[in-house]
VOLOVO-112296 format. One record per residue (C-alpha): x, y, z; residue number from 1. Coordinates in steps of 0.2 Angstrom, whole numbers. Layout:
N
{{X; Y; Z}; NUM}
...
This chain:
368
{{544; 69; -40}; 1}
{{543; 64; -21}; 2}
{{530; 49; -19}; 3}
{{527; 47; -37}; 4}
{{534; 35; -51}; 5}
{{535; 38; -70}; 6}
{{530; 23; -80}; 7}
{{536; 24; -97}; 8}
{{539; 10; -109}; 9}
{{555; 8; -104}; 10}
{{553; 13; -85}; 11}
{{540; -1; -85}; 12}
{{552; -15; -94}; 13}
{{564; -10; -81}; 14}
{{554; -12; -66}; 15}
{{548; -27; -71}; 16}
{{567; -35; -72}; 17}
{{569; -25; -55}; 18}
{{557; -38; -45}; 19}
{{560; -50; -56}; 20}
{{555; -57; -72}; 21}
{{541; -74; -70}; 22}
{{536; -65; -52}; 23}
{{519; -64; -48}; 24}
{{519; -47; -41}; 25}
{{528; -29; -39}; 26}
{{526; -18; -27}; 27}
{{524; 2; -29}; 28}
{{524; 15; -12}; 29}
{{517; 31; -17}; 30}
{{506; 37; -31}; 31}
{{508; 33; -49}; 32}
{{506; 38; -66}; 33}
{{505; 29; -80}; 34}
{{511; 41; -96}; 35}
{{514; 40; -117}; 36}
{{512; 53; -128}; 37}
{{496; 44; -137}; 38}
{{485; 34; -127}; 39}
{{489; 25; -111}; 40}
{{484; 7; -111}; 41}
{{487; -6; -95}; 42}
{{483; -25; -100}; 43}
{{480; -36; -86}; 44}
{{479; -54; -96}; 45}
{{476; -70; -91}; 46}
{{485; -82; -100}; 47}
{{472; -98; -97}; 48}
{{455; -100; -102}; 49}
{{441; -100; -89}; 50}
{{450; -89; -78}; 51}
{{450; -71; -69}; 52}
{{461; -56; -72}; 53}
{{459; -44; -60}; 54}
{{463; -30; -50}; 55}
{{460; -27; -30}; 56}
{{460; -15; -18}; 57}
{{459; -14; 1}; 58}
{{465; -6; 17}; 59}
{{475; -10; 33}; 60}
{{487; -21; 20}; 61}
{{470; -30; 18}; 62}
{{461; -35; 1}; 63}
{{443; -27; 3}; 64}
{{436; -26; -18}; 65}
{{440; -31; -33}; 66}
{{435; -28; -52}; 67}
{{440; -36; -68}; 68}
{{435; -48; -79}; 69}
{{426; -65; -74}; 70}
{{435; -79; -87}; 71}
{{424; -91; -79}; 72}
{{407; -83; -84}; 73}
{{415; -70; -97}; 74}
{{410; -51; -92}; 75}
{{417; -38; -81}; 76}
{{415; -37; -62}; 77}
{{416; -25; -48}; 78}
{{413; -37; -33}; 79}
{{416; -34; -15}; 80}
{{424; -50; -15}; 81}
{{443; -52; -17}; 82}
{{442; -64; -31}; 83}
{{426; -58; -42}; 84}
{{415; -68; -31}; 85}
{{400; -56; -27}; 86}
{{394; -49; -41}; 87}
{{390; -33; -36}; 88}
{{390; -26; -54}; 89}
{{393; -35; -71}; 90}
{{392; -31; -89}; 91}
{{392; -45; -101}; 92}
{{402; -45; -116}; 93}
{{387; -36; -126}; 94}
{{386; -21; -115}; 95}
{{369; -29; -104}; 96}
{{373; -23; -88}; 97}
{{367; -33; -70}; 98}
{{367; -26; -53}; 99}
{{368; -41; -38}; 100}
{{367; -52; -51}; 101}
{{374; -58; -67}; 102}
{{370; -50; -84}; 103}
{{354; -59; -91}; 104}
{{344; -54; -108}; 105}
{{341; -36; -100}; 106}
{{349; -22; -106}; 107}
{{349; -20; -85}; 108}
{{344; -35; -71}; 109}
{{344; -26; -54}; 110}
{{342; -40; -44}; 111}
{{338; -38; -24}; 112}
{{329; -47; -9}; 113}
{{320; -30; -1}; 114}
{{314; -30; 16}; 115}
{{296; -27; 18}; 116}
{{283; -14; 25}; 117}
{{283; 5; 22}; 118}
{{303; 7; 27}; 119}
{{310; -9; 15}; 120}
{{323; -4; 5}; 121}
{{321; -2; -13}; 122}
{{328; -10; -29}; 123}
{{331; 10; -37}; 124}
{{330; 26; -27}; 125}
{{327; 41; -38}; 126}
{{330; 60; -29}; 127}
{{325; 77; -31}; 128}
{{338; 89; -23}; 129}
{{324; 104; -25}; 130}
{{309; 101; -12}; 131}
{{297; 110; -22}; 132}
{{301; 99; -39}; 133}
{{295; 83; -42}; 134}
{{308; 67; -49}; 135}
{{307; 60; -65}; 136}
{{308; 44; -73}; 137}
{{307; 45; -93}; 138}
{{304; 35; -105}; 139}
{{307; 41; -127}; 140}
{{313; 35; -146}; 141}
{{328; 41; -153}; 142}
{{325; 57; -165}; 143}
{{308; 59; -157}; 144}
{{302; 75; -148}; 145}
{{289; 67; -136}; 146}
{{290; 57; -123}; 147}
{{281; 45; -108}; 148}
{{287; 52; -91}; 149}
{{283; 48; -71}; 150}
{{287; 62; -60}; 151}
{{284; 63; -39}; 152}
{{284; 74; -26}; 153}
{{285; 69; -8}; 154}
{{286; 83; 2}; 155}
{{275; 88; 16}; 156}
{{258; 93; 10}; 157}
{{263; 89; -7}; 158}
{{263; 70; -11}; 159}
{{260; 68; -27}; 160}
{{263; 56; -41}; 161}
{{259; 59; -60}; 162}
{{261; 49; -75}; 163}
{{258; 60; -92}; 164}
{{263; 60; -109}; 165}
{{269; 75; -120}; 166}
{{271; 78; -138}; 167}
{{285; 90; -134}; 168}
{{274; 106; -133}; 169}
{{259; 100; -124}; 170}
{{258; 87; -111}; 171}
{{243; 77; -104}; 172}
{{241; 68; -90}; 173}
{{234; 52; -88}; 174}
{{235; 46; -70}; 175}
{{238; 55; -53}; 176}
{{241; 48; -36}; 177}
{{235; 59; -22}; 178}
{{247; 54; -7}; 179}
{{240; 66; 7}; 180}
{{222; 61; 3}; 181}
{{225; 43; -2}; 182}
{{212; 48; -18}; 183}
{{218; 43; -36}; 184}
{{213; 53; -53}; 185}
{{210; 48; -71}; 186}
{{215; 64; -82}; 187}
{{212; 73; -65}; 188}
{{229; 80; -57}; 189}
{{217; 84; -41}; 190}
{{206; 70; -35}; 191}
{{191; 72; -24}; 192}
{{188; 55; -22}; 193}
{{196; 36; -19}; 194}
{{195; 36; -39}; 195}
{{192; 50; -48}; 196}
{{189; 51; -68}; 197}
{{184; 65; -78}; 198}
{{179; 67; -95}; 199}
{{191; 75; -108}; 200}
{{179; 76; -123}; 201}
{{160; 76; -126}; 202}
{{154; 59; -135}; 203}
{{168; 47; -128}; 204}
{{166; 33; -114}; 205}
{{173; 40; -95}; 206}
{{170; 22; -90}; 207}
{{169; 4; -101}; 208}
{{166; -14; -94}; 209}
{{173; -26; -109}; 210}
{{168; -44; -110}; 211}
{{183; -52; -123}; 212}
{{177; -69; -122}; 213}
{{171; -80; -136}; 214}
{{154; -72; -135}; 215}
{{160; -57; -144}; 216}
{{168; -46; -132}; 217}
{{153; -36; -127}; 218}
{{154; -19; -119}; 219}
{{144; -8; -106}; 220}
{{151; 10; -104}; 221}
{{145; 27; -96}; 222}
{{147; 44; -100}; 223}
{{142; 60; -95}; 224}
{{131; 70; -108}; 225}
{{125; 88; -108}; 226}
{{123; 84; -89}; 227}
{{115; 67; -87}; 228}
{{124; 52; -86}; 229}
{{122; 39; -100}; 230}
{{123; 22; -102}; 231}
{{130; 10; -118}; 232}
{{129; -5; -123}; 233}
{{140; -8; -137}; 234}
{{139; 12; -142}; 235}
{{121; 10; -140}; 236}
{{113; 20; -127}; 237}
{{101; 10; -115}; 238}
{{97; 22; -101}; 239}
{{103; 36; -89}; 240}
{{101; 46; -75}; 241}
{{91; 64; -77}; 242}
{{101; 77; -69}; 243}
{{85; 86; -63}; 244}
{{75; 72; -56}; 245}
{{90; 58; -51}; 246}
{{76; 42; -61}; 247}
{{85; 30; -72}; 248}
{{77; 32; -89}; 249}
{{77; 17; -98}; 250}
{{79; 18; -118}; 251}
{{76; 2; -127}; 252}
{{85; -4; -144}; 253}
{{77; 1; -160}; 254}
{{76; -18; -165}; 255}
{{67; -23; -149}; 256}
{{53; -7; -154}; 257}
{{52; -15; -170}; 258}
{{48; -31; -164}; 259}
{{34; -24; -149}; 260}
{{15; -34; -150}; 261}
{{2; -31; -137}; 262}
{{3; -38; -121}; 263}
{{-11; -54; -119}; 264}
{{-17; -61; -106}; 265}
{{-24; -53; -89}; 266}
{{-15; -49; -77}; 267}
{{-27; -43; -63}; 268}
{{-30; -60; -55}; 269}
{{-11; -61; -53}; 270}
{{-10; -45; -47}; 271}
{{-22; -46; -33}; 272}
{{-13; -62; -28}; 273}
{{5; -53; -25}; 274}
{{8; -49; -7}; 275}
{{22; -36; -2}; 276}
{{35; -38; 12}; 277}
{{48; -30; 23}; 278}
{{65; -35; 16}; 279}
{{79; -29; 31}; 280}
{{97; -28; 27}; 281}
{{109; -41; 35}; 282}
{{121; -25; 42}; 283}
{{107; -14; 46}; 284}
{{92; -8; 55}; 285}
{{84; -1; 40}; 286}
{{71; -11; 30}; 287}
{{61; -9; 13}; 288}
{{46; -14; 6}; 289}
{{45; -25; -10}; 290}
{{42; -43; -16}; 291}
{{47; -61; -15}; 292}
{{53; -65; -29}; 293}
{{50; -84; -24}; 294}
{{34; -79; -22}; 295}
{{33; -69; -35}; 296}
{{37; -83; -48}; 297}
{{22; -95; -38}; 298}
{{10; -82; -46}; 299}
{{19; -80; -63}; 300}
{{35; -87; -69}; 301}
{{38; -73; -82}; 302}
{{38; -59; -69}; 303}
{{56; -62; -60}; 304}
{{71; -65; -69}; 305}
{{87; -75; -65}; 306}
{{105; -72; -65}; 307}
{{115; -76; -81}; 308}
{{124; -91; -69}; 309}
{{105; -94; -64}; 310}
{{110; -95; -45}; 311}
{{98; -82; -39}; 312}
{{83; -74; -43}; 313}
{{77; -56; -43}; 314}
{{65; -45; -49}; 315}
{{64; -30; -60}; 316}
{{54; -15; -52}; 317}
{{54; -5; -67}; 318}
{{44; -20; -76}; 319}
{{32; -19; -61}; 320}
{{28; 0; -64}; 321}
{{21; -7; -81}; 322}
{{12; -22; -74}; 323}
{{4; -9; -61}; 324}
{{-2; 4; -76}; 325}
{{-9; -13; -85}; 326}
{{-20; -21; -70}; 327}
{{-26; -1; -65}; 328}
{{-32; -3; -85}; 329}
{{-40; -19; -82}; 330}
{{-48; -12; -67}; 331}
{{-54; 4; -76}; 332}
{{-65; -9; -87}; 333}
{{-69; -19; -75}; 334}
{{-76; -2; -67}; 335}
{{-82; 3; -82}; 336}
{{-92; -11; -87}; 337}
{{-98; -11; -68}; 338}
{{-104; 8; -72}; 339}
{{-114; 1; -89}; 340}
{{-121; -12; -79}; 341}
{{-126; 1; -65}; 342}
{{-133; 12; -81}; 343}
{{-143; -4; -87}; 344}
{{-149; -6; -69}; 345}
{{-157; 9; -68}; 346}
{{-164; 9; -82}; 347}
{{-175; -8; -80}; 348}
{{-179; -1; -62}; 349}
{{-185; 17; -68}; 350}
{{-195; 6; -82}; 351}
{{-200; -5; -70}; 352}
{{-206; 8; -59}; 353}
{{-215; 18; -74}; 354}
{{-224; 2; -75}; 355}
{{-230; -1; -58}; 356}
{{-238; 18; -58}; 357}
{{-246; 13; -74}; 358}
{{-254; -2; -66}; 359}
{{-259; 6; -50}; 360}
{{-266; 21; -58}; 361}
{{-278; 7; -70}; 362}
{{-282; -2; -50}; 363}
{{-288; 15; -46}; 364}
{{-299; 19; -60}; 365}
{{-306; 1; -59}; 366}
{{-314; 6; -40}; 367}
{{-297; -6; -31}; 368}
């Protein structure tokens, strides 16, 4: 056959003899076939330790790329250098793979210095060839129908990325990113805000904050009840926002209520010393009415609160609504006492007037 040389074991021997035993190379023009009635093997071996065994390819009579065994590092190498000098693709003796790197302790390591910015080159690109579907990356275990999957679509008007789990029958989307609106949804595939949380089931928290440290790992959490927003501390309700009024409702814990006692002392005089002020914002001209906590502290230090780090001083305005009721009660007691005093004075005045009238009558009878 023209442009083809068919090698059998004997032909290869003859070629070796023809081109010289002990020479480092032989030259064949045209296409070639290695053929055998069973397995067909070509061995490229180096007789020395820590040396390379490779095959090189190129054009214009110039070697451009090479692949073979890197005896210095003990891995298979596909290289854009002529002597396996570039680690474009490497495979270790245990099957570990390196891309632009020697194999590491990972099944596959991709090493690249990507450029910055939106047009930077990626370490790996997964491309879907149907413009109406997602590109997907799946994580699963052998022998199990369930799997995790990340899917994304980057077509005009449909920039969406989802992370979900399926048991093989039903899927649950946990995280969705809307690239058009730049919104993120948790359990919400069509988020309507920069962060959109959807509470999947009643009685479960939609959002939780936990301080997992030496103090015991306290947890604050929020959820939607039937309609109200409820706030919990270590799974005990502490408060909530009423759907009808928007008011915040306080729910003290049972131990605090069990240890309640009557408020001691009178507060009316202290309340009368408080001065309301207009408090402005550094960012706008709006003002609100309130108290200066440092001035309140001078009147009654129990009426202010400090942050846990003691760096800031504040006021519990909900407590002041209770103090206002207590002050009104005290004022009513004063008014009631004054009313009783006035009643007594009226009685004394009436009695005194009656006595005067009797004296006047006696004087009249006596001719005075």
